[in-house]
C-alpha positions in Angstrom: 2.1 -114.0 -120.6 2.5 -113.1 -124.3 5.6 -110.9 -124.8 4.7 -107.6 -126.5 6.8 -107.4 -129.7 7.7 -103.8 -128.8 9.8 -105.2 -125.9 11.8 -107.3 -128.3 12.5 -104.1 -130.3 13.7 -102.3 -127.1 16.1 -105.2 -126.4 17.3 -105.2 -130.0 18.4 -101.6 -129.5 20.7 -102.5 -126.6 24.2 -101.2 -127.3 25.9 -104.5 -126.3 25.3 -108.2 -126.9 23.1 -109.7 -124.3 23.4 -113.1 -122.5 19.7 -112.7 -121.6 16.9 -110.2 -121.1 13.9 -111.0 -118.9 10.9 -109.2 -117.4 10.9 -108.6 -113.7 8.8 -106.5 -111.4 5.0 -106.7 -111.1 4.6 -108.7 -114.3 6.9 -111.4 -112.9 5.3 -111.2 -109.5 1.8 -111.9 -110.9 0.1 -108.6 -110.2 0.7 -105.9 -112.9 -1.7 -103.0 -112.9 -3.1 -101.8 -116.3 -0.5 -98.9 -116.1 2.4 -100.9 -114.7 5.7 -100.3 -116.4 7.9 -103.1 -117.8 11.0 -103.9 -115.7 13.5 -105.3 -118.1 16.6 -106.9 -116.6 19.6 -108.8 -118.0 23.3 -109.3 -118.4 25.4 -107.9 -121.3 28.9 -108.4 -122.6 31.2 -105.4 -122.8 33.8 -105.4 -125.6 37.1 -106.8 -124.6 38.8 -103.4 -125.1 36.5 -101.9 -122.5 37.5 -104.4 -119.8 41.3 -104.7 -120.3 42.2 -101.0 -120.7 43.0 -98.3 -118.1 39.7 -96.5 -118.7 37.1 -97.9 -116.5 34.0 -98.9 -118.5 30.4 -98.3 -117.4 29.3 -101.8 -116.2 25.6 -100.9 -116.0 23.3 -99.8 -118.8 20.0 -98.1 -117.7 17.1 -96.8 -119.8 13.8 -95.5 -118.6 10.8 -93.6 -119.9 8.2 -94.0 -122.6 9.6 -95.9 -125.5 7.5 -97.2 -128.5 4.4 -96.4 -126.4 5.5 -98.5 -123.4 6.8 -97.4 -120.1 10.2 -99.1 -119.8 12.6 -99.4 -116.9 15.7 -101.3 -118.3 18.8 -102.2 -116.2 21.5 -104.6 -117.4 24.9 -105.3 -116.0 28.1 -106.5 -117.6 28.6 -110.2 -117.1 31.4 -109.8 -114.6 29.3 -107.6 -112.4 26.3 -109.8 -112.8 28.2 -112.9 -111.9 29.6 -111.2 -108.8 26.1 -110.3 -107.7 25.1 -113.9 -108.0 27.7 -114.8 -105.4 26.2 -112.5 -102.9 23.0 -113.1 -100.9 21.1 -111.2 -103.6 17.8 -112.9 -104.4 16.8 -110.2 -106.8 19.4 -111.1 -109.5 18.5 -114.8 -109.2 14.9 -113.9 -109.8 15.8 -111.9 -112.9 18.0 -114.7 -114.2 15.4 -117.4 -113.6 12.4 -115.3 -114.7 10.1 -117.4 -117.1 9.3 -114.1 -118.9 12.2 -114.3 -121.3 12.7 -111.7 -124.1 16.1 -112.9 -125.2 18.2 -115.9 -124.3 21.4 -117.7 -125.3 23.3 -121.0 -124.5 25.2 -119.1 -121.8 21.9 -118.1 -120.2 20.9 -121.7 -120.0 24.3 -122.6 -118.5 24.0 -119.7 -116.0 20.6 -120.9 -114.9 22.0 -124.3 -114.2 24.8 -122.7 -112.1 22.4 -120.5 -110.2 21.3 -123.4 -107.9 24.8 -123.5 -106.4 24.6 -119.8 -105.6 21.7 -120.2 -103.2 22.5 -120.2 -99.5 20.4 -120.0 -96.3 21.7 -116.4 -95.9 19.5 -115.3 -98.9 16.8 -115.0 -96.2 18.4 -111.7 -95.2 17.7 -110.3 -98.6 14.0 -111.0 -98.2 13.9 -109.7 -94.6 15.4 -106.5 -95.8 13.3 -106.1 -98.9 10.1 -106.8 -96.9 11.0 -104.2 -94.2 11.7 -101.6 -96.9 8.3 -102.2 -98.5 6.5 -102.3 -95.2 7.9 -98.9 -94.3 6.6 -97.5 -97.6 3.2 -99.1 -97.0 3.0 -97.5 -93.5 4.2 -94.1 -94.6 1.6 -93.6 -97.3 -1.7 -92.0 -96.4 -3.9 -93.5 -97.6 -2.0 -96.8 -97.7 -1.3 -98.3 -101.2 -1.9 -101.9 -102.3 1.4 -102.1 -104.2 3.9 -102.1 -101.4 1.7 -104.4 -99.3 1.7 -107.0 -102.2 5.5 -106.6 -102.4 5.7 -107.3 -98.7 3.8 -110.5 -99.0 5.5 -111.5 -102.2 9.1 -111.2 -100.8 8.2 -112.9 -97.5 6.6 -115.9 -99.2 9.4 -116.1 -101.8 11.9 -116.2 -98.9 10.0 -118.8 -97.0 9.6 -121.0 -100.1 13.3 -120.6 -100.9 14.4 -121.6 -97.4 12.2 -124.6 -97.4 12.8 -125.9 -101.0 15.9 -124.3 -102.3 13.9 -123.0 -105.3 13.3 -119.4 -106.5 9.6 -118.6 -107.0 8.7 -115.0 -107.5 5.1 -115.2 -108.6 2.7 -114.5 -105.7 -0.2 -116.4 -107.3 1.9 -119.5 -107.5 3.3 -119.0 -104.0 -0.1 -118.6 -102.5 -1.1 -122.0 -103.9 1.0 -123.4 -101.0 0.6 -120.5 -98.5 -3.2 -120.2 -99.0 -3.5 -116.8 -97.5 -7.2 -116.0 -98.1 -6.7 -112.2 -98.5 -4.1 -112.4 -101.3 -6.5 -112.9 -104.2 -8.5 -109.8 -103.2 -5.3 -107.7 -102.9 -4.1 -108.9 -106.3 -7.6 -108.2 -107.8 -7.4 -104.6 -106.5 -3.9 -104.1 -107.9 -4.5 -105.7 -111.3 -7.9 -104.2 -111.8 -7.1 -100.6 -110.9 -4.3 -98.0 -111.1 -0.8 -98.7 -110.0 -1.3 -96.6 -106.8 -4.6 -98.2 -105.7 -5.4 -97.6 -102.0 -6.6 -99.7 -99.1 -9.0 -98.8 -96.2 -7.3 -97.6 -93.0 -9.2 -100.3 -91.1 -7.1 -103.0 -92.7 -3.8 -101.7 -91.3 -3.7 -103.5 -88.0 -4.6 -106.8 -89.6 -1.8 -106.5 -92.2 0.6 -105.4 -89.5 -0.1 -108.6 -87.6 0.3 -110.7 -90.7 3.6 -109.0 -91.6 5.0 -109.8 -88.2 3.6 -113.4 -88.3 5.2 -114.1 -91.7 8.5 -112.6 -90.6 8.4 -115.1 -87.8 7.7 -117.9 -90.3 10.6 -116.8 -92.5 12.9 -116.6 -89.4 12.0 -120.2 -88.5 12.4 -121.4 -92.1 15.9 -119.7 -92.1 16.9 -121.4 -88.8 15.6 -124.8 -90.1 17.0 -124.5 -93.6 19.4 -127.2 -94.8 20.7 -124.8 -97.5 24.5 -124.3 -97.5 26.2 -121.5 -95.7 28.2 -120.3 -98.7 27.8 -120.6 -102.5 29.7 -123.3 -104.3 29.4 -121.8 -107.8 32.5 -119.4 -107.9 34.6 -121.8 -110.0 31.9 -122.5 -112.5 31.1 -118.8 -112.8 34.7 -117.9 -113.3 35.1 -120.6 -116.0 32.0 -119.3 -117.8 33.2 -115.7 -117.6 36.6 -116.6 -119.0 35.1 -118.5 -121.9 32.7 -115.7 -122.7 35.5 -113.1 -122.6 37.8 -115.2 -124.8 35.1 -115.5 -127.5 34.4 -111.8 -127.5 
C-alpha cells in the first residue's frame, strides 16, 4: 500500500513527538472499502513537565473527522500508557505497533517491536474471543446484516488462532487465509472492497456464518489450550528501561 502524503501531513501536525505512527483498521486488515476512513494509531512522548508535576496530563490524543480531504480517526497514547497496554493481553496495541503500514518511525519504535515478542502470552486468546463476540453481536443485530462486522469476526478469530499456534501477530485477513483457506473469504472481501463501507449480505447466509463462527471459536479454544506460549509477559524490565531512557532524553 502506498501511503497517501496527506497522512504524513496529519501526523506532522501532532502536538507531541511520536515514537511511531501506523495505519490500523480495515486498511491493515486487507479489506478497506472505497469510503473507509484511515485509522491512525501510535505512541507519543509527553513533555517531562507534564509527567512529573501535580497536574495530571492527558495521556491520550484523539482526532477525528474530515481533514485534508481524508476521513481520519487518530488515537495515540503517551509512551507510559502504551507500554502498560503492551503488558496486558491486548492484541490490538501489538497489531498497531507491528503494523507494516508505517507513517512515522524511530529507533525506539524498532526497539519496541523487538520487545513486543516477549509481551505475547497464551492469554491473548481472550482478547480475540472478546473482540469476535462483540463483532458477531453487531453482525446479528443489523437488518440487513453487514459485511464489515462479519469480516472483523473472521479476521480476529484467524489472527487469534495464528497467534496461539505461531506466536506471531498477523492482522491481514488475506494473508491469514493463505493458511486457513476458507473459500468464502475472498468473496466477502470483494464485496467489502468493491462497495460501500456498509455493504449488506443476504439473510440466507446467516445460518452458514453462524456455524462457521462457532466452529472457528472452537478452533481458537483448542489452539489456546494447546499453545506453548508463556503464561505471563517477560518484557516488563525491558519496557521500563526503554521508558526511563526516553524520559531522560526528553
